N, C-alpha and C positions, 0 to 999 in steps of 0.2 A: 265769658271765657270761650264760648263756642266760636268756631270759624265756619260761617255759613257756606263757604266754598267747598267744604269737605262733606261728602256724603257718608254719614256714619251708619253703621249697623244699628238696628233698634236695640235698646237696653234689655238685658235678660231679666234684671231685677231692679227694684226701686232703690235699694241701698245694700251696702255690705258692711259687716262689722268684723273687726279683728283686733286682738290685743286691746289697747285703749282707744282705738280709732274707729270712726264711722265715716263711710263714703256715701254721700247722697247724690244719686245720679242726675236727677232732673235739674237740681240747682247747682250741679257741679261743685259741690262743697266737700271739703275734707275737714273733719272734726277730730280733736284729740281731747278726751275728757270733756266733751261738749264745748270746747273752745275751737274757734275757726283757725285752721292752719293755712298760711299763705302758700299757694302753689300755682304755678303757671299752667297754661292750657295743655301744652304737649305732655308734660310730666303727668298731669291728671288723667289724660286720655290713655297714656301708657299704663297707669295704675289700673284703670277700668278693665283694659284688655287682660292684664295679668290676673285680676280678681275673677274675671269670668272663666279663666282657665287655671284656677288655683291648683297647685300640685302638679301641673304639667308644664313642659317646656314649650314656650311660644317662640317660634323661630324668628330670626331676624327678617326673613322675607315676609312672614305673616304680619309682623309688627309694622314693617314698612307699608304694607297694603292697608292695614287697619288704621294706622295713624295718618297716612298720607292721603288715603282715599283712592278712588278708581283712576283718577287722572294722573297721579304721580306718586312716587315712592319717597318716603323720608330717608335721607341720606344716613349712612352708618354713623358718621360723626355727630349728626344731630340727635340720633337715637342714644348715643353714649352720653351726650350732654343731658338729655332728658332723664336718663337713668340716674345720673349723678344728682340732678335737681330733685328727683323723686326721693332718693335716699336721704338727702338733706332734709326734706320735709318730714320724712318718717323717723329721722334720727337713726337711720340704719348705717351699717358699715359694710363696704364691699368685701373686706377681708374676713369679717366674721358676721355674715348677714343673719338678721332675724326675719326679714321679710322678702327682699328681692335678691335672688342668687343669680350670678352670672354663670351660664353654662358655656364654657370656652368653645368658640367656633360654631356655636349653635344659636343661642339666644338667651332668654331670661326665664326664670321660674319663680312664682310666688310660693314661698315655703311655709308661711304661717297658716294656722287654722282660720278659715273664713266662714262666716255665717251670712248667707244671703237673706235679705229682708224684702218682703213684698207687701208694703203698707204705705200708701201715699201720705198718711198722716205724719210720717217721720219728717216730711219736708216742712211741717209747720213749727216744729219744736225749736228750730233755729231762731224764729222770730219771736215766739212767745212760749215761755216755760212757766207754767203756773207755780206759784210759791205755796207749798203745802202749809206753811206757817200762817198764811192769811186765812181768815174765816170765809166760808162760802157766802155769797150774796144771794139771799133767797128772794127779797123784794125790795123795792125802793119807791119813794114818792118824791114829787117835785115841789120845791118851795123857793121863795124869793130870797136872795142873798145880797147883803149890802156890798158896796164897792170896797169898803175897808176890809171886809171879810175876804173878798176876792183877792185883794192885794196880799193879805196875810197868807192865804193858801198858796198863792203863786210863789211867794218868797220861800215858804216851807217846802213847796215842791222842788224849787230850784236847789235849795240846800240838800234835799234828799238825793236829787239827781247828781249833784256834785259829789256827795258822799259815796254813792254807788259807783260813779265813774272813777273816783279816787281809789276805791277798793279794788275795782277791776284792774286799774293800772298797776297798783301795788302787786296784786296777784300775778298779773302778766309779767311784770318786771322780775318777780322772784321765781318764775318758772321758765322763762325763755332761756335757751341755751346760750351761754356766753361765748362759746368757741365752736368753730367748725373743725372738721377732721384735718383740714390743711392749715389751720391757724397755728403759728409758732408761739409756744409758751416758754417764757424765761423764768427760771426759779432764782429769786434773789436771796437775800440774807434771811437768817432766822435769828432775830435778836432776843436777848434775855433781859427783861426789865423786872424780873421777879425779886431781885435783891439776893438771890441765892447764886453766888458766883460758881458753885459747882456745876451749874447748868450752862455756863458759858461754853459756846461752841459744841453743844451736845446734840441738838435736835436736827441740824440741817441735813445730815446724811440719812437719817430715818425719814425725813420729809421727802427727800429725793427718791429713796427706795420705794416709798409708798406710791409716789406719782409715776415712777418708771414702771411700776407694776401694770399700769393701764396701757393696753394696746391702742386705745382710742386717742390719747393725748399725744401731741407732737412737740416734744420737749427739746429745747436747745441744750446742747451738752454743757456740763459744768465747766469743762476745760475752755470751751469757746467763750463762755461768759467771763471766766477769770482772766482772759487776755485783756479785758476792758476794766473789770472790777477786781482788783487783787484780793481784797478782804471784804466780802459781802457782809460780814457780821457788823462792821462799823461804817459801811457805806451809807450815804444819804439816799433818800427816795429819789431825788433828782438824778443822782449819779446812776442809779440802777435803771431809771426810766430812759435816760440817755443811752445807756448801753443796750437796752431793749430795742430802742429805735434803730441804733446802729446795726444790730443783729437782725433787723427786719421782723422783730417779734410783734405780735398783736397784744399779748397779755403778759403782765408781770405779776408773779405770785410772791408774796412776802409772808413770813411767819413771825409770830411774837409770842413769847411766854411772859405773862404778866402776873403779878401777885393779886390775890383775891382773898377776902376774909370769909370763910377759911379757904386755904388751898391756893390754887393757881388757875389761870385761864389760858387756854391755847386759842389763839386767833390767827386765822389765815385770811389775807386780804388780796383780792384781785384788782389790778389797775389796768386801764386802757393805756397802752404805751404811747399811742399817737397824741392823746389829749391830756393824759395824766389824771383822768377821771377815775374815781373809785367806783368799781363795778359791784362788788359784794364783799362782805366779811362773814366768814363762817367761824363760829366759836363753839368751844366745848370746855366744860369745867372739870378740873381735876381736884378732888377734895383733899387728896394726899399726894405725896411725891410719887408713890407707886402707881398713881392713876394718870400720870402725865402721858405716858406712851399710849394707853387706851384713849385718852382724850384727843391726842394728836391723830389717832386712828379715826375717830369719829369725825373730827373737823375735816380731815383729808377726804374722807368718803363724801361728806356733804359738799365739799368744794368740787370734787370730781363730778358729782351729779349736777351742780350748777354750771359747770363748764360744758355740760351736754352729754356726758358719758351715759349710754343706755343702761337701764337697770340690769339687763341680763349680763352685761359686761362687768358691772359692779359686783354682781353675785358670783361670777366666775373668777374674777381676778381681784380677790379681796382677802388676803391673808393677814391676820392680826400682826401688828408690828413687833410685839414681843416674841413672836414666832419667826417672822420674816427677818428680823435682825437679832435682837437680844432683849431679855427682860432686865438686864443690868444697865443702869444709866451710866455707871462709871466705865463699863466696857464700851458702851456706845460712844462716850466722850473720847476714849482712846482711839476707837475706830474712826471717828470723825476727824481727828487730828491727822490720822494716816491718809484719809481721803483728801484732805486739804493739801497735803504735801504731794500726793500722787497726782492731783489735778495740776500742780505746778511743774510736773515732770521730775520731781525729786523722789524717785522710786526707792533708792537705797536708803534714804533718810526716813522713809515711812515704815521700814521693816519693824523697828522697835515698837512703834505705835500699834501695828497690827498684832504683833506678838503679845503685847500687853493686853489688848482686847481679848485675844484667845485665852490668855491665862486667867483673866477675870471672869470669862464665861467660856468654859471648854465646849459648849454646844454652839458656839458662834460660827456657823458654817461659812458665812461670807468673809469673815476675817481670814480663815484658813485658805479660802480660794484666792484672795488677794496675795497672800504669801506665796502660794503656788505659782502664780503668774510672775511675780517679781523675781523669784529664784530661778525660774526657767529663763527669763530674759537675761539673768546674770550668769547663765551657764552652770548653775548649781542644780543638776538634774535629779540627784537623789533627794535633796531637800524638797525640790519642787514636787516630785512624785508623792512624797510623804504628806505634804500639805494638801495636795489635790485629793489624795485618798481620803483624808479626814473630811474635807469639804463634801466629797461625793457620798460618804457614809451618812452625812448629816443633811443631805440635799432636801429632804422632806421638810426641813425647818426653814424654808425660804419661800419667796414668791415664785410664780411660774417663770418670770423673766430670769431671776437669779438661778433658778434650778436649771434652766437651759444653759445659762452661762457656765455653771459648774460642770454640767454633764458634757458639754462640747469641749471645754478645756481639759477635762479629765481624759477623754478619749484622745484628744489631740496631743496633749503634753505629758500625760502620766502613763497611759498604756500604749500610746503611739499608734492607735488604730486609725489610720487615715480615713478609711471609708466611713466608719461610724462617726468620726468627728465631723466630716463633711455633711453627713445626714443631719446631725444635730444642729450644725450652723444653719443649714437650709431651713429646718423647722423653726428655729429661732427667728430667722429672717422673715419667714412667712407670717408668724404670729405677731411680730413686732416690726412692721415694714418701715417705720421711721427710725429705727434704732441703727446707729452706725456700727456698733460693736460686732454683730455677727457678720456683716458684710466685710468689715476690716479683717476679722479673724479668718474668714473664708479665703480672703486674698492671701493672708500670711500662710495658710495651709498649703495653697498652691505654690507659693514661693519656696516653702520648705521642701516640697517634693520635686522642685525643679521644673515647674510648668508656669513660667512667668507670663506667657501670653494669655493664660486664663485669669491671671491675677490683675492684669492692667485695668480692665473695665471695672472689676470689683473695687480696686483701689480708688479709681476715679469716682465711683459712686459713693464710696465711704468718705472721700474727700469733699464731695458736695454736701453730704449729710453733716459733716463736721470738719471744718477747715483748720482746726487747731493742729499745730505742727507736731505736737508730742505723740499723737496717735496716728490719725489717718495719713498725715503728710509723710511720716516715716515709712509707712507701707507704700505710699505712692512713690516715694523716692526710690525704694528698693525695686519696685516694678519698673520704673523708668530706667534704672541702671541695668536691669537684667534683660530688657528688650533693646537696649542701646539708644534710648531717646535722651541723649546728653543735653540737648537744649532745654528740655523740661526739667531734667535733673539739676542743671546748673541754676536755673531760675529759682528752684526751691532752696538749694544750698546757699545761695547768695542773697536770699530775701531777708528782710528784717526779722521775720519770725524765725527763720533758720538760725540767724546769729544769736537769737535769744533762747533757742531751744536747749533744754537740759537733758534731752534724751540721748543716751550714748549711741544707740544703734543708728540714729540719724547722722551723727557725725562720722561714724564708721563708714556709712554708705557714701557720704560726701568725700571721705578720704579715698575710698575705692574708685569713685567716679573720677576724682582728680588724677589718680594713678593711671586709669584707663586712657586718659587724655594727655598723658605726659605733662601734667600741670604740677610741677614741683612746688610752686608757691601755694597752690591750693592744698596740697598734702601737708605742708608745714603749718598752714593756718589751722587745720584740724588738730594736729599734734599740739600746737600751742594752746588751743582751747582746752585740751584735756590735761595739760601739765599741772601737776599738783593736786588734781581732783581724784576722787575715788574711781571715776570713769576712765582714768588713764590706762588701766589694764588692757582693755580691748584695743585701744589705739596703738599701744606698744606692740601687741601681737600682730596687728596689721602691718606695722612698720617692719617687724621681723620677717613677715611673709614676703614683703617687697624686697628686702635685703637678700634673702636666699634666692629668690627668683632672678635677681641681678648678679648672682654669683658671689656676693659678699658674705661668705659663710661665717667668718669670724664675727662680723658685725651682727649678723642674724642671730647667732647663738647668744651673744651678749644681750640683745634686745628681748629674746625669748626669756632669758633669766630675769631681766628687769620686769617683764610682764608677770612672771611667776611671783616675784617678791611683792609686787604691787597688789596682786590678788590675795596673797596671804595676809598682807597688812590690813586688807579690807574684809578678812574672814571669808574669802571666796575660795575655799580649799579645793573643791572639785574643779573650779575653773583653773586654778593653779596646776592641778594634775593634767587637765586637758591641754594647757599651754605647753607643758613639759612633753606630753606625748606628741603634740604637733612638731615640736623640735626633734623628737626622736625619729618620727616617721620621715621627716625631711632629711635627717642625717642618713637614714638607711637608704632612702630613694636616690640620694645624690652620690652615695658611695662611701659612707662612714659607718658601716654596720657595727663595728666594735664599739664606737663611741655611743651609739644609739642605745645599747643594752643598759648602760648606767642610768640614762634618763628614764628608761622604762621602769626600772626598779624603783627609782625615786618617785615616779608618778603613782605606782601601785601602793607605795607606802602612804602617800598622801590620801588617796581615795580608793581603797581596795575593794569596796563593795558596790560601786556604781556600775550598772550595766553599760553605760556609755564609755566610762573609763576602761572597763574590761574589754569592750569591743575594740576600741582604738589601741589599747595595749596589745591585743592579739594581732592587730594589723601590723603594728610596729615590730613586734616579735617575729612575725612571719617574714617581713621584708628584711629583717636582720639575720634570718637564717635559723631562728629558734623555733622550729615548727612544732615540737612537742609542747612547749610552753604556750605557744600560740593557740593550739587546739584546746588546751586546758582553760585558758581565759575565755576563749570563744564559747565553750560549753557553759561556763558560769553565766555569761551575759545572756545566752539564749534561755537558760533555765529561769533567770529572773524576769525576763521580758519576752515571753513567748509570742505575744500579740503585736509587738512593736514592728510596724511595717518597714521603716527605714533601717532599723537595727538589723532585722533578719534578712530583708530582701536586698540590702545594699552593703552595709558595713560588714556583716558576717559573711556575705557572699564574696566580698572582696578579700576577706581573710582566707577563705577556702581557696580562692584563685591564687593568692600569694603563696600559700603553702604548696599548691601544685606546681607553681613556677619554680620554687626552690627544689622540688623533687624532679624537675624536668618532665612534667606531665602536662604539656600545654593544652591537649585536647580536653582534659579534665578541668583545666583552668577556665577555658572558654565556656564549658558547660556550666560551671559554677556561677558564671556571671550572666547566664541567660535570664535568671529571675530578676536581675538588677537593671536590665536595659531600660525599662520604663521609668526607673528612678535614677538613671545615670547622673543626672545633673542636680541631685538634691543638695541642699545647702550644707550638709555635714561633710560630704565626701570631696568637695572642691574639685570635681571633674576626674577623680582618680579611677573610677571603674573602666572608662573607655581607654585610659592609658594602660591599665593592667591588661585589658583585652588585647590591645595592640602588641604588648610585649609577648603575650602568649602566641599570637599569630607569627611573630618573628621567630619564636622558638620552633614553630611548626614549619618554618621556611615558606611562609605565605606572605611575602612583602606587600602584595597588592591589598590584601585584606587588612594587614597591619597599617598601611598608609591611610586607609579609610577611617580606621579608629582614631589614629593620631590627628587626622584632619578634623574629625568630629569634635575632639577636645578644643582645637584651635577655633573652630567655627562658633563654639559656645563660650568663648573666653569672657564674654561680657557678663556671664552669670557669676564668675569668680575671677575678676581681672588680675588679682595678685596671687593667683594660685601657681605654685611651683610647677604643676603638671602642664601648664601651657608651654613653658620653655622646654621642659623635658620632652613633650610631644613634638615640638618643633624640631628638636635634635633628632628624634627617632623617625620623624617623617622624612627628614633629609636622608637618613640612612636607608629607609625603606625605598625611597625614590631612586637612590643610588643602586640598590640591589635590583630594582626593576629595569634599570638602565637609563632612567631619566636624569642624567647628570646635570643638565642645565637648571632644572628646577631644584635639584638637590643643592646646588651651589647657592641658589637664592635663599633657601632656608638657612644655610650656614651663614650667609651674609647678614641676615636678620639677627641671628644669634650673636654675631660679632659685635653688632651695635648694642644689643642688650647687655652683653658681658664685657663691654669695653673697659670697665673699671673692676672687673671680677678679680678675686684672689687668683694668683698665678697657679696655685695648686688645686683649684676648684675642679673636682673630678669630671663633671660633665664638660667643662671647657677643654680639658685634656682629651676627653673622648672625642669631642668634635674635631680637634686637630688630627687625631688618628684617622677619623673618617675622611677628612679633607686630603690627607696624604694618599688615600686610596683612589682619589679621583684622577682621571686621565689628564695629563698636562696639555 
């Protein structure tokens, strides 16, 4: 292994011992439990330098000198490769190191306890290890042996040697790690051949939760796998191996529950995807039905160890399944059915399964968390908060990964604390670097608060970790829309996976993208996809937004009502209230304040206790001139959600500004919106804060400042292409420019609106206002 061209410093010790390893300096040998570990020259020399300086940081410069010798330096890239190879030999993990820790910008440090050894006899034991079971040889004599005896002894010796070698190979085969930290592992079906049909479709979700608990394993997402294998429970081995190869996986894991007298046997088998060779099978016996989950727990732990997960990781990330999920097999079966539907993008259809799982086991934290996420996506924020609160209260009954999932979503979607949610997602991402979910949700968090430029790279990373359209690609699509990358957006929307997607938000984003590009056919295509489905509610609301922005008020009110009725038919009561408030605020902002009041009352009857409903009801009331009622509803919302970043810093700030505008207190209105500026473009407000700030500046007779705010809305229209405030800001920008004296540019703004409102209702108030402004222009 030595390179004679390199002048090395003399060794400080003959050998080093740490954990299960021994390093022998003179023979350049690395042993683990007295078994030689294959390691290349440069990684071995790196290990020696680190061992000599155990507990201290060895700088990159020092390593370059020590490893390269006096005549040249080892390049940084080669040093990183050597560190990676060293970790592979030690079974170490850079993200959770046991031995070699990277010190960012400085170098490396060996962090385990090290025992130096100064005894040259250690070099002999590799070649000869006395067997204590053999008797000591005190004396011997020489005698003549026949040729026949010699032949018998030779044969016997050969047989013994073969037996020893076979035993060694079996031992080596059963202890060598099957997977490296970058190898992709695909989880196939979990079949039930026990004869107990109550166990059909029960164990696959528990199997996945247990393997997802490991930060060491690099698992392909279930959604990605199901794009190729629709029903893993009945798929053949060849089908799953083909899917594994297509997904560029190295190992396929399958599970089986089989009958055994007495009881059952849980068997997990690993297959090499490239060759179809069986690598290992790990089994555990369940004497009774109640022992099945503990048996799966044991078999999964054994499989994780065979795949190469270090012992310290197994000790740290190893929550019993009856705690991580549920001890109720019937609850687990209901949960698994929900997971299967959710993996196919059928979120609304999975609700009843998750509810049943929670009813069967009221301690089932993960079932509550799934319901919280689904209801948030459906706009049912009160229900979402309730379920996330239950999950959060029970978060100790989960794995570390699921605890991070629950905690991050609780802060992000229940309490609305943006900074705490971001911190939780970042921690989740650090502990589980191969997990798409925290990266995807972090991107969603930035999209929610109106910072799409931060979301793009995160969404792209999530898409690379998981290319399934239902999760990462929906986020990717939104990021592309909000930064104006229409080419990439269109490629996703028109892809075959896009056509097959059942995720409503994806189709909403494609509808908005089509509108932004004046693609009427594209908009109609998305509306046609939703027709007759439970998902039609969201698309109808988008169509209503488009109609009102085009000045077709009567059509818009009709579409808002259809969206409301569709929501009620699907038991989405809070969404129905939100749609009605959207209609009310639009009416108030375009000049129908009297009509808006009836819709506000209707919305508050539907969902009187939701802070989001109360907040937007307050905004609509303020814009309709009902300032006292607006203050009352705003107070209720703030009391319920005092920590919610967007509610308090944007929605309620806009309510206060709208109240001050009604009272002709524009300076106070501007001050009220100071806290909102960083969140002006959040997903909930549809660009309204800058529009209201512009109106306040107009009241203050500062048209230049007003024009800047209205232009700000227009410049960010890609964040909410079908927002009414884009057209209203264009109208008031023309007016502001007119007041400044820039009549030529004012005319251009009005000409743009003439095109947008060419088919508008003749009595549409903003259109009539534009005509009044135009009459004031010099001829």
